[in-house]
C-alpha positions as YAML, in Angstrom:
chain: A
units: angstrom
residues:
- id: 1
  name: MET
  ca: [-8.63, 3.38, -5.98]
- id: 2
  name: SER
  ca: [-8.80, 0.33, -3.14]
- id: 3
  name: ILE
  ca: [-8.67, -3.42, -3.61]
- id: 4
  name: GLU
  ca: [-10.00, -5.92, -1.62]
- id: 5
  name: PHE
  ca: [-9.67, -9.28, -1.87]
- id: 6
  name: LYS
  ca: [-11.92, -11.63, 0.00]
- id: 7
  name: ASN
  ca: [-11.10, -14.95, 0.94]
- id: 8
  name: VAL
  ca: [-9.48, -15.57, -2.14]
- id: 9
  name: VAL
  ca: [-7.73, -18.78, -3.35]
- id: 10
  name: LYS
  ca: [-5.46, -19.94, -5.94]
- id: 11
  name: GLU
  ca: [-5.08, -23.39, -6.52]
- id: 12
  name: TYR
  ca: [-3.55, -25.46, -8.79]
- id: 13
  name: GLU
  ca: [-4.50, -29.16, -10.58]
- id: 14
  name: GLU
  ca: [-2.11, -31.11, -8.31]
- id: 15
  name: GLY
  ca: [-3.63, -29.60, -5.09]
- id: 16
  name: PHE
  ca: [-1.10, -26.98, -4.10]
- id: 17
  name: LYS
  ca: [-2.32, -23.44, -2.90]
- id: 18
  name: ALA
  ca: [-0.46, -20.98, -3.71]
- id: 19
  name: VAL
  ca: [-2.71, -18.41, -2.25]
- id: 20
  name: ASP
  ca: [-4.49, -19.89, 0.41]
- id: 21
  name: ASN
  ca: [-7.98, -17.73, 1.98]
- id: 22
  name: LEU
  ca: [-6.50, -14.43, 1.49]
- id: 23
  name: SER
  ca: [-8.09, -11.60, 2.76]
- id: 24
  name: ILE
  ca: [-6.73, -7.98, 2.43]
- id: 25
  name: THR
  ca: [-7.31, -4.53, 1.18]
- id: 26
  name: PHE
  ca: [-4.78, -2.26, -0.19]
- id: 27
  name: GLU
  ca: [-5.21, 1.12, 0.39]
- id: 28
  name: ASP
  ca: [-6.33, 3.69, -1.77]
- id: 29
  name: LYS
  ca: [-3.00, 6.08, -2.96]
- id: 30
  name: LYS
  ca: [-0.50, 4.06, -0.32]
- id: 31
  name: LEU
  ca: [2.53, 1.94, -1.60]
- id: 32
  name: THR
  ca: [2.10, -1.25, -0.31]
- id: 33
  name: ILE
  ca: [5.02, -3.83, -0.31]
- id: 34
  name: LEU
  ca: [3.94, -7.84, -0.85]
- id: 35
  name: ILE
  ca: [7.20, -9.58, 0.77]
- id: 36
  name: GLY
  ca: [7.93, -13.49, 1.94]
- id: 37
  name: PRO
  ca: [9.79, -16.28, 0.97]
- id: 38
  name: SER
  ca: [10.04, -17.74, -2.33]
- id: 39
  name: GLY
  ca: [6.83, -19.73, -3.49]
- id: 40
  name: CYS
  ca: [5.10, -17.88, -0.50]
- id: 41
  name: GLY
  ca: [2.31, -16.34, -2.90]
- id: 42
  name: LYS
  ca: [3.47, -12.70, -3.59]
- id: 43
  name: THR
  ca: [3.78, -12.75, -7.53]
- id: 44
  name: THR
  ca: [0.52, -15.42, -7.81]
- id: 45
  name: THR
  ca: [-1.17, -12.52, -5.74]
- id: 46
  name: LEU
  ca: [-0.01, -9.51, -7.79]
- id: 47
  name: LYS
  ca: [-1.16, -11.19, -10.67]
- id: 48
  name: MET
  ca: [-4.31, -12.09, -9.76]
- id: 49
  name: ILE
  ca: [-5.17, -8.15, -9.48]
- id: 50
  name: ASN
  ca: [-4.86, -7.96, -13.68]
- id: 51
  name: ARG
  ca: [-5.80, -11.05, -14.10]
- id: 52
  name: LEU
  ca: [-2.81, -12.89, -15.76]
- id: 53
  name: ILE
  ca: [-3.35, -15.55, -13.31]
- id: 54
  name: GLU
  ca: [-7.64, -16.04, -12.65]
- id: 55
  name: LYS
  ca: [-8.47, -17.11, -8.63]
- id: 56
  name: THR
  ca: [-9.77, -20.32, -7.99]
- id: 57
  name: ASP
  ca: [-12.19, -18.90, -5.21]
- id: 58
  name: GLY
  ca: [-13.42, -16.08, -3.45]
- id: 59
  name: GLU
  ca: [-13.80, -12.60, -4.69]
- id: 60
  name: ILE
  ca: [-11.22, -9.67, -5.86]
- id: 61
  name: VAL
  ca: [-12.97, -6.07, -5.97]
- id: 62
  name: VAL
  ca: [-11.80, -3.03, -7.23]
- id: 63
  name: ASP
  ca: [-13.35, 0.52, -6.08]
- id: 64
  name: GLY
  ca: [-16.15, -1.53, -5.56]
- id: 65
  name: THR
  ca: [-16.63, -3.62, -8.68]
- id: 66
  name: SER
  ca: [-16.05, -7.62, -9.02]
- id: 67
  name: LEU
  ca: [-12.98, -8.26, -11.40]
- id: 68
  name: ASP
  ca: [-15.59, -11.13, -12.68]
- id: 69
  name: GLU
  ca: [-17.58, -8.38, -14.32]
- id: 70
  name: ILE
  ca: [-14.41, -6.55, -15.98]
- id: 71
  name: ASP
  ca: [-13.03, -7.48, -19.11]
- id: 72
  name: PRO
  ca: [-9.51, -8.89, -18.68]
- id: 73
  name: ILE
  ca: [-8.08, -6.34, -21.69]
- id: 74
  name: ARG
  ca: [-9.74, -3.38, -20.73]
- id: 75
  name: LEU
  ca: [-8.47, -3.91, -16.82]
- id: 76
  name: ARG
  ca: [-4.69, -4.48, -17.95]
- id: 77
  name: ARG
  ca: [-4.91, -1.40, -20.24]
- id: 78
  name: SER
  ca: [-6.48, 0.62, -17.06]
- id: 79
  name: ILE
  ca: [-3.26, -0.90, -14.86]
- id: 80
  name: GLY
  ca: [0.08, -0.42, -14.65]
- id: 81
  name: TYR
  ca: [2.49, -3.04, -14.69]
- id: 82
  name: VAL
  ca: [6.07, -2.67, -13.99]
- id: 83
  name: ILE
  ca: [8.34, -6.11, -14.02]
- id: 84
  name: GLN
  ca: [12.03, -6.84, -13.33]
- id: 85
  name: GLU
  ca: [13.17, -7.94, -16.95]
- id: 86
  name: ILE
  ca: [11.36, -4.62, -18.23]
- id: 87
  name: GLY
  ca: [10.14, -6.34, -21.35]
- id: 88
  name: LEU
  ca: [11.07, -2.88, -23.54]
- id: 89
  name: PHE
  ca: [10.49, -3.25, -27.50]
- id: 90
  name: PRO
  ca: [14.25, -3.64, -28.74]
- id: 91
  name: HIS
  ca: [13.26, -2.15, -32.31]
- id: 92
  name: MET
  ca: [11.04, 0.89, -31.01]
- id: 93
  name: THR
  ca: [12.62, 4.11, -29.75]
- id: 94
  name: VAL
  ca: [12.01, 4.75, -25.92]
- id: 95
  name: PHE
  ca: [9.07, 7.34, -27.47]
- id: 96
  name: ASP
  ca: [7.30, 4.59, -28.96]
- id: 97
  name: ASN
  ca: [7.47, 2.20, -26.11]
- id: 98
  name: ILE
  ca: [6.29, 4.07, -23.29]
- id: 99
  name: ALA
  ca: [3.27, 5.33, -26.26]
- id: 100
  name: VAL
  ca: [1.98, 1.54, -27.16]
- id: 101
  name: THR
  ca: [-0.88, 1.51, -24.26]
- id: 102
  name: PRO
  ca: [-1.97, 5.60, -25.30]
- id: 103
  name: ARG
  ca: [-2.08, 4.23, -29.20]
- id: 104
  name: LEU
  ca: [-3.96, 0.92, -27.92]
- id: 105
  name: MET
  ca: [-6.69, 3.77, -26.30]
- id: 106
  name: LYS
  ca: [-6.84, 5.52, -29.07]
- id: 107
  name: TRP
  ca: [-5.39, 8.59, -27.63]
- id: 108
  name: ASP
  ca: [-4.55, 11.50, -30.43]
- id: 109
  name: GLU
  ca: [-0.61, 11.68, -31.07]
- id: 110
  name: SER
  ca: [-0.89, 15.45, -29.79]
- id: 111
  name: ARG
  ca: [-2.08, 14.07, -26.25]
- id: 112
  name: ILE
  ca: [0.33, 11.14, -26.02]
- id: 113
  name: LYS
  ca: [3.38, 13.33, -27.04]
- id: 114
  name: LYS
  ca: [2.73, 15.93, -24.21]
- id: 115
  name: HIS
  ca: [2.11, 12.66, -22.00]
- id: 116
  name: VAL
  ca: [5.31, 10.88, -22.93]
- id: 117
  name: PHE
  ca: [7.43, 13.73, -22.29]
- id: 118
  name: GLU
  ca: [5.75, 14.80, -18.95]
- id: 119
  name: LEU
  ca: [6.37, 11.20, -18.05]
- id: 120
  name: LEU
  ca: [10.39, 10.86, -19.17]
- id: 121
  name: ASP
  ca: [10.61, 13.91, -17.04]
- id: 122
  name: LEU
  ca: [8.98, 12.39, -14.05]
- id: 123
  name: VAL
  ca: [11.64, 10.07, -14.66]
- id: 124
  name: ASN
  ca: [14.86, 12.17, -15.27]
- id: 125
  name: LEU
  ca: [15.26, 11.36, -18.24]
- id: 126
  name: GLU
  ca: [15.65, 14.49, -20.84]
- id: 127
  name: PRO
  ca: [13.16, 13.83, -23.24]
- id: 128
  name: SER
  ca: [15.29, 15.49, -25.63]
- id: 129
  name: ASP
  ca: [18.36, 13.29, -25.19]
- id: 130
  name: TYR
  ca: [16.53, 9.72, -24.92]
- id: 131
  name: ALA
  ca: [13.06, 10.08, -26.64]
- id: 132
  name: GLU
  ca: [14.44, 8.92, -29.96]
- id: 133
  name: LYS
  ca: [16.92, 6.32, -28.11]
- id: 134
  name: TYR
  ca: [16.65, 2.54, -28.21]
- id: 135
  name: PRO
  ca: [16.66, 0.25, -25.39]
- id: 136
  name: ALA
  ca: [20.47, -1.05, -26.31]
- id: 137
  name: GLN
  ca: [21.67, 2.76, -26.22]
- id: 138
  name: LEU
  ca: [20.42, 2.97, -22.42]
- id: 139
  name: SER
  ca: [22.31, 1.65, -18.60]
- id: 140
  name: GLY
  ca: [19.74, -1.03, -17.25]
- id: 141
  name: GLY
  ca: [18.67, 1.74, -14.97]
- id: 142
  name: GLN
  ca: [17.71, 4.19, -17.86]
- id: 143
  name: ARG
  ca: [15.58, 0.96, -19.23]
- id: 144
  name: GLN
  ca: [14.24, 0.26, -15.76]
- id: 145
  name: ARG
  ca: [13.00, 4.25, -15.48]
- id: 146
  name: VAL
  ca: [11.84, 3.80, -18.97]
- id: 147
  name: GLY
  ca: [9.99, 0.99, -17.87]
- id: 148
  name: VAL
  ca: [8.42, 2.93, -14.99]
- id: 149
  name: ALA
  ca: [7.50, 5.46, -17.00]
- id: 150
  name: ARG
  ca: [5.89, 3.08, -19.40]
- id: 151
  name: GLY
  ca: [3.90, 1.55, -16.45]
- id: 152
  name: LEU
  ca: [2.44, 4.91, -15.90]
- id: 153
  name: ALA
  ca: [1.91, 5.48, -19.31]
- id: 154
  name: SER
  ca: [-2.13, 5.04, -19.37]
- id: 155
  name: ASP
  ca: [-2.19, 7.73, -16.27]
- id: 156
  name: PRO
  ca: [-3.84, 4.63, -14.41]
- id: 157
  name: LYS
  ca: [-4.69, 4.64, -10.68]
- id: 158
  name: ILE
  ca: [-3.29, 1.26, -9.71]
- id: 159
  name: VAL
  ca: [0.31, -0.15, -10.40]
- id: 160
  name: LEU
  ca: [1.78, -3.35, -10.05]
- id: 161
  name: MET
  ca: [5.58, -3.53, -9.99]
- id: 162
  name: ASP
  ca: [6.85, -7.32, -9.96]
- id: 163
  name: GLU
  ca: [10.70, -6.85, -8.12]
- id: 164
  name: PRO
  ca: [10.73, -3.98, -10.29]
- id: 165
  name: PHE
  ca: [14.64, -3.23, -9.42]
- id: 166
  name: GLY
  ca: [15.80, -6.58, -8.57]
- id: 167
  name: ALA
  ca: [18.34, -7.01, -11.57]
- id: 168
  name: ILE
  ca: [20.10, -3.48, -10.76]
- id: 169
  name: ASP
  ca: [23.28, -3.05, -9.35]
- id: 170
  name: PRO
  ca: [23.41, -2.19, -5.45]
- id: 171
  name: ILE
  ca: [24.22, 1.34, -6.15]
- id: 172
  name: ASN
  ca: [21.83, 2.24, -9.02]
- id: 173
  name: ARG
  ca: [19.25, 0.55, -7.06]
- id: 174
  name: GLU
  ca: [19.23, 2.85, -4.12]
- id: 175
  name: LYS
  ca: [19.32, 5.71, -6.79]
- id: 176
  name: LEU
  ca: [16.17, 4.12, -8.45]
- id: 177
  name: GLN
  ca: [14.35, 3.47, -5.18]
- id: 178
  name: ASP
  ca: [14.86, 7.14, -4.16]
- id: 179
  name: GLY
  ca: [13.68, 8.56, -7.60]
- id: 180
  name: PHE
  ca: [10.61, 6.06, -7.13]
- id: 181
  name: LEU
  ca: [9.43, 7.72, -4.04]
- id: 182
  name: GLU
  ca: [9.70, 11.11, -5.78]
- id: 183
  name: ILE
  ca: [7.62, 10.04, -8.40]
- id: 184
  name: GLN
  ca: [5.06, 8.28, -5.72]
- id: 185
  name: SER
  ca: [5.02, 11.91, -3.72]
- id: 186
  name: LYS
  ca: [3.65, 13.51, -7.23]
- id: 187
  name: ILE
  ca: [1.43, 11.18, -8.30]
- id: 188
  name: GLU
  ca: [-0.53, 9.33, -6.00]
- id: 189
  name: LYS
  ca: [-1.42, 6.06, -7.01]
- id: 190
  name: THR
  ca: [-2.25, 2.54, -5.49]
- id: 191
  name: ILE
  ca: [1.20, 0.69, -5.80]
- id: 192
  name: ILE
  ca: [1.05, -3.14, -4.98]
- id: 193
  name: PHE
  ca: [4.93, -3.56, -5.08]
- id: 194
  name: VAL
  ca: [6.62, -7.27, -4.85]
- id: 195
  name: THR
  ca: [9.91, -7.81, -3.00]
- id: 196
  name: HIS
  ca: [11.93, -10.24, -1.49]
- id: 197
  name: ASP
  ca: [13.94, -7.80, 0.41]
- id: 198
  name: ILE
  ca: [13.33, -6.44, 3.78]
- id: 199
  name: ARG
  ca: [15.72, -3.14, 3.20]
- id: 200
  name: GLU
  ca: [13.74, -2.23, 0.00]
- id: 201
  name: ALA
  ca: [10.27, -2.82, 1.97]
- id: 202
  name: ILE
  ca: [10.96, -0.95, 4.43]
- id: 203
  name: LYS
  ca: [12.48, 2.17, 2.30]
- id: 204
  name: LEU
  ca: [9.44, 2.16, 0.00]
- id: 205
  name: GLY
  ca: [6.56, 0.97, 1.78]
- id: 206
  name: ASP
  ca: [3.55, 2.64, 3.39]
- id: 207
  name: LYS
  ca: [2.41, -0.76, 4.32]
- id: 208
  name: ILE
  ca: [3.64, -4.43, 4.47]
- id: 209
  name: ALA
  ca: [1.88, -7.19, 3.93]
- id: 210
  name: ILE
  ca: [3.61, -10.51, 4.84]
- id: 211
  name: LEU
  ca: [3.32, -13.71, 3.29]
- id: 212
  name: ASP
  ca: [4.18, -17.48, 4.05]
- id: 213
  name: ASP
  ca: [3.25, -20.39, 2.39]
- id: 214
  name: GLY
  ca: [0.22, -18.50, 0.59]
- id: 215
  name: LYS
  ca: [-1.24, -17.36, 3.75]
- id: 216
  name: LEU
  ca: [-0.95, -13.85, 5.39]
- id: 217
  name: VAL
  ca: [1.12, -13.47, 8.37]
- id: 218
  name: GLN
  ca: [0.85, -9.76, 9.10]
- id: 219
  name: TYR
  ca: [-0.60, -6.35, 7.46]
- id: 220
  name: ALA
  ca: [-0.11, -3.06, 8.67]
- id: 221
  name: ASP
  ca: [2.08, 0.09, 8.82]
- id: 222
  name: THR
  ca: [5.52, -0.57, 8.06]
- id: 223
  name: MET
  ca: [6.29, 1.08, 11.44]
- id: 224
  name: THR
  ca: [3.95, -1.32, 13.02]
- id: 225
  name: VAL
  ca: [5.68, -3.85, 11.37]
- id: 226
  name: VAL
  ca: [9.22, -3.12, 12.29]
- id: 227
  name: GLN
  ca: [8.48, -2.43, 15.98]
- id: 228
  name: GLU
  ca: [5.67, -4.91, 16.61]
- id: 229
  name: PRO
  ca: [6.87, -8.32, 14.75]
- id: 230
  name: ALA
  ca: [3.37, -10.49, 14.59]
- id: 231
  name: ASN
  ca: [5.51, -13.64, 15.46]
- id: 232
  name: GLU
  ca: [9.24, -15.13, 15.37]
- id: 233
  name: PHE
  ca: [8.96, -15.83, 11.38]
- id: 234
  name: VAL
  ca: [8.40, -12.34, 10.78]
- id: 235
  name: GLU
  ca: [11.26, -11.31, 13.64]
- id: 236
  name: ASP
  ca: [13.07, -13.39, 11.44]
- id: 237
  name: LEU
  ca: [12.76, -11.64, 8.21]
- id: 238
  name: LEU
  ca: [12.89, -8.30, 9.77]
- id: 239
  name: GLY
  ca: [16.56, -9.63, 11.15]
- id: 240
  name: ALA
  ca: [18.40, -9.02, 14.32]
- id: 241
  name: ASP
  ca: [19.64, -5.23, 13.85]
- id: 242
  name: ARG
  ca: [16.60, -3.45, 15.66]
- id: 243
  name: ALA
  ca: [17.67, -0.08, 16.41]
- id: 244
  name: LEU
  ca: [19.25, 0.44, 12.70]
- id: 245
  name: LYS
  ca: [15.99, -0.52, 11.59]
- id: 246
  name: GLY
  ca: [14.87, 2.40, 13.16]
- id: 247
  name: LEU
  ca: [16.72, 4.36, 11.04]
- id: 248
  name: GLU
  ca: [15.37, 3.34, 7.84]
- id: 249
  name: LEU
  ca: [12.07, 4.19, 9.00]
- id: 250
  name: VAL
  ca: [13.10, 7.92, 9.19]
- id: 251
  name: ARG
  ca: [13.58, 10.15, 6.12]
- id: 252
  name: VAL
  ca: [16.42, 12.06, 5.52]
- id: 253
  name: ARG
  ca: [13.78, 15.36, 5.05]
- id: 254
  name: GLU
  ca: [13.07, 15.07, 8.63]
- id: 255
  name: THR
  ca: [16.63, 15.28, 9.87]
- id: 256
  name: TYR
  ca: [18.85, 17.47, 7.82]
- id: 257
  name: VAL
  ca: [19.94, 20.74, 8.09]
- id: 258
  name: PRO
  ca: [18.52, 22.83, 5.22]
- id: 259
  name: GLY
  ca: [20.08, 25.96, 3.69]
- id: 260
  name: GLY
  ca: [23.81, 26.99, 4.33]
- id: 261
  name: LYS
  ca: [26.94, 28.45, 2.75]
- id: 262
  name: TRP
  ca: [28.48, 26.64, 0.32]
- id: 263
  name: ILE
  ca: [31.00, 28.39, -2.59]
- id: 264
  name: GLU
  ca: [29.72, 29.08, -5.83]
- id: 265
  name: ASP
  ca: [31.84, 28.24, -8.72]
- id: 266
  name: THR
  ca: [30.18, 29.23, -12.15]
- id: 267
  name: GLY
  ca: [33.65, 28.49, -13.94]
- id: 268
  name: ASP
  ca: [36.14, 30.72, -13.40]
- id: 269
  name: CYS
  ca: [36.53, 30.52, -9.24]
- id: 270
  name: LYS
  ca: [40.32, 30.95, -7.95]
- id: 271
  name: VAL
  ca: [41.74, 29.19, -5.35]
- id: 272
  name: LYS
  ca: [41.92, 32.25, -3.11]
- id: 273
  name: LYS
  ca: [38.21, 32.79, -3.21]
- id: 274
  name: ALA
  ca: [37.90, 29.31, -1.39]
- id: 275
  name: LYS
  ca: [40.52, 29.71, 1.37]
- id: 276
  name: ASP
  ca: [38.82, 33.10, 2.35]
- id: 277
  name: PHE
  ca: [36.05, 31.54, 2.22]
- id: 278
  name: LEU
  ca: [37.38, 28.43, 4.45]
- id: 279
  name: VAL
  ca: [39.59, 30.42, 7.29]
- id: 280
  name: ASN
  ca: [36.37, 33.01, 7.63]
- id: 281
  name: GLU
  ca: [33.53, 30.45, 8.14]
- id: 282
  name: GLY
  ca: [36.19, 28.48, 10.45]
- id: 283
  name: ARG
  ca: [35.73, 25.09, 8.16]
- id: 284
  name: LYS
  ca: [38.18, 22.49, 7.22]
- id: 285
  name: PHE
  ca: [36.05, 21.68, 4.14]
- id: 286
  name: ALA
  ca: [33.32, 22.98, 1.86]
- id: 287
  name: TYR
  ca: [30.93, 22.03, -0.84]
- id: 288
  name: VAL
  ca: [30.76, 24.07, -4.12]
- id: 289
  name: VAL
  ca: [27.82, 24.47, -6.78]
- id: 290
  name: ASP
  ca: [27.68, 25.85, -9.80]
- id: 291
  name: GLY
  ca: [25.13, 29.19, -10.74]
- id: 292
  name: SER
  ca: [22.05, 26.92, -10.61]
- id: 293
  name: LYS
  ca: [23.44, 25.64, -6.86]
- id: 294
  name: ARG
  ca: [23.97, 22.38, -8.57]
- id: 295
  name: LEU
  ca: [26.56, 20.28, -6.47]
- id: 296
  name: LYS
  ca: [30.41, 19.88, -7.86]
- id: 297
  name: GLY
  ca: [32.12, 18.42, -4.75]
- id: 298
  name: TYR
  ca: [33.96, 19.91, -2.17]
- id: 299
  name: VAL
  ca: [37.11, 21.60, -1.14]
- id: 300
  name: MET
  ca: [39.47, 21.03, 1.69]
- id: 301
  name: LEU
  ca: [41.40, 23.69, 3.56]
- id: 302
  name: LYS
  ca: [44.50, 21.68, 4.01]
- id: 303
  name: GLN
  ca: [44.80, 20.82, 0.24]
- id: 304
  name: LEU
  ca: [44.21, 24.67, -0.81]
- id: 305
  name: SER
  ca: [46.64, 26.02, 1.53]
- id: 306
  name: LYS
  ca: [49.64, 24.54, -0.37]
- id: 307
  name: ALA
  ca: [48.05, 25.88, -3.93]
- id: 308
  name: SER
  ca: [48.64, 29.08, -5.71]
- id: 309
  name: ASP
  ca: [45.91, 31.54, -5.44]
- id: 310
  name: GLU
  ca: [45.27, 32.28, -8.77]
- id: 311
  name: GLU
  ca: [44.87, 28.46, -9.98]
- id: 312
  name: PRO
  ca: [41.51, 27.13, -10.90]
- id: 313
  name: LEU
  ca: [39.29, 25.67, -8.01]
- id: 314
  name: LYS
  ca: [38.15, 23.19, -10.34]
- id: 315
  name: LYS
  ca: [41.65, 21.62, -9.94]
- id: 316
  name: TYR
  ca: [40.99, 20.59, -6.34]
- id: 317
  name: LEU
  ca: [37.53, 19.75, -6.42]
- id: 318
  name: ARG
  ca: [36.87, 15.95, -4.84]
- id: 319
  name: SER
  ca: [33.68, 14.22, -6.05]
- id: 320
  name: ILE
  ca: [31.26, 13.19, -3.03]
- id: 321
  name: GLU
  ca: [28.29, 11.05, -2.37]
- id: 322
  name: THR
  ca: [24.96, 12.86, -2.13]
- id: 323
  name: ILE
  ca: [21.87, 11.76, -0.59]
- id: 324
  name: GLN
  ca: [18.09, 12.64, -1.52]
- id: 325
  name: PRO
  ca: [15.49, 13.77, 1.51]
- id: 326
  name: LEU
  ca: [13.48, 10.90, 0.82]
- id: 327
  name: SER
  ca: [16.08, 8.39, 1.14]
- id: 328
  name: ASN
  ca: [16.37, 6.85, 4.85]
- id: 329
  name: LEU
  ca: [19.04, 7.60, 7.44]
- id: 330
  name: MET
  ca: [20.18, 4.05, 7.33]
- id: 331
  name: GLU
  ca: [21.88, 4.51, 3.90]
- id: 332
  name: ALA
  ca: [22.94, 8.06, 5.12]
- id: 333
  name: MET
  ca: [24.71, 7.00, 8.04]
- id: 334
  name: SER
  ca: [26.57, 4.16, 5.67]
- id: 335
  name: LEU
  ca: [27.47, 7.11, 3.22]
- id: 336
  name: ILE
  ca: [28.59, 9.74, 5.68]
- id: 337
  name: MET
  ca: [30.86, 7.07, 6.90]
- id: 338
  name: ASN
  ca: [32.58, 6.22, 3.93]
- id: 339
  name: THR
  ca: [33.43, 10.10, 3.06]
- id: 340
  name: GLY
  ca: [35.28, 10.31, 6.07]
- id: 341
  name: LEU
  ca: [33.42, 13.69, 6.69]
- id: 342
  name: SER
  ca: [31.77, 15.45, 9.58]
- id: 343
  name: SER
  ca: [28.24, 15.83, 7.01]
- id: 344
  name: LEU
  ca: [26.91, 14.77, 3.89]
- id: 345
  name: PRO
  ca: [25.08, 17.05, 1.35]
- id: 346
  name: VAL
  ca: [21.55, 16.70, 0.77]
- id: 347
  name: VAL
  ca: [20.29, 17.23, -2.84]
- id: 348
  name: ASP
  ca: [16.98, 17.17, -4.88]
- id: 349
  name: ASP
  ca: [16.26, 15.14, -8.17]
- id: 350
  name: LYS
  ca: [18.47, 17.84, -10.11]
- id: 351
  name: GLU
  ca: [21.54, 17.73, -7.77]
- id: 352
  name: ARG
  ca: [20.61, 20.81, -6.53]
- id: 353
  name: LEU
  ca: [22.49, 21.62, -3.16]
- id: 354
  name: LEU
  ca: [19.47, 21.46, -0.89]
- id: 355
  name: GLY
  ca: [21.22, 20.94, 2.82]
- id: 356
  name: ILE
  ca: [23.19, 19.10, 4.95]
- id: 357
  name: LEU
  ca: [22.92, 15.99, 7.31]
- id: 358
  name: ARG
  ca: [25.13, 15.84, 10.32]
- id: 359
  name: PHE
  ca: [26.92, 13.09, 11.38]
- id: 360
  name: LYS
  ca: [26.67, 13.75, 14.68]
- id: 361
  name: ASP
  ca: [22.44, 14.27, 14.61]
- id: 362
  name: LEU
  ca: [22.62, 10.29, 13.18]
- id: 363
  name: VAL
  ca: [24.80, 9.00, 16.42]
- id: 364
  name: ASN
  ca: [22.39, 10.81, 18.62]
- id: 365
  name: LEU
  ca: [19.21, 9.46, 16.99]
- id: 366
  name: VAL
  ca: [20.68, 5.65, 17.00]
- id: 367
  name: GLY
  ca: [21.32, 6.36, 21.01]
- id: 368
  name: SER
  ca: [17.83, 7.33, 21.64]
- id: 369
  name: TYR
  ca: [16.81, 4.05, 19.67]
- id: 370
  name: GLU
  ca: [18.94, 1.99, 21.76]
- id: 371
  name: SER
  ca: [17.74, 3.85, 24.89]
- id: 372
  name: SER
  ca: [14.08, 2.99, 24.35]
- id: 373
  name: ASP
  ca: [14.66, -0.16, 23.68]
- id: 374
  name: GLU
  ca: [16.62, -0.83, 27.36]
- id: 375
  name: GLU
  ca: [13.33, 0.99, 28.70]
...
């Protein structure tokens, strides 16, 4: 469902224009990023879509209908809205928090239960574990996942997100971003996403709209914005590390090597099995999975060579960072350098091992970007 702004203005009594003659079309089923410095008008633009802020002039058209013709309450119930503070009701369970809007829309309880459980599964929260918990029993990242599920509860065609991951620590923030990319690939909603973080914008956005002083500076596909910044303001926003920005535009799924051989440990694996595997394959280390192909960690031949053959392998397992197919190569480069290994395990949202991302492939890719810049 597309959203069109036609010469939209938001002016306050003192004469300040938060949004100044904005004309832009947010495309159907695309994730569009609104980014710019504080006070540039990005959140005001977002809130005019669900009429939490009323425009001063111009027209906003959603799927061919002017917002002026739609009752604000009905409009808000039809649009998903996810904010940084999350805003979960502390006295309600996770289930009841997600069910708020469907109940306002008079859905029957059997339909609500089925839909809420589907949403919890979508955001990787096991319904049997989380449905009856209260917000205080959840981590910050889990509460944000519930917030995303609630934003999708009415099955909206449009979802507005105002810095939804801004208050989350960096590690969990990246995991939430990865999870959200997975969600968007499944639900295909029209999403308008406000952020002040250019790396988040590049990672998540199909398109990026850059605002400054209430005016639109550049609006284009993410790749175009990075490779062809409209002016010096956009260049400064992007930063100087242009070759590395190229890695942020490529997904792991486009580069990793799927499949492979690894050690399976269903709980009773001995050191000898791992030793034999590593020697036969000519490797220094190997990943270990359980019976469902979920990654358990990795083992190193150097360490195992000093162990007794009959010792349990789990005693020598080392944990390792993982990456998902929808993550970008900049994140992968950082993780793989931290591990000191020659590859990084690629897993799905259930931690099942899909394949490996090789360090040498990343180095070659950076080299190709640098060569193209010199030309």
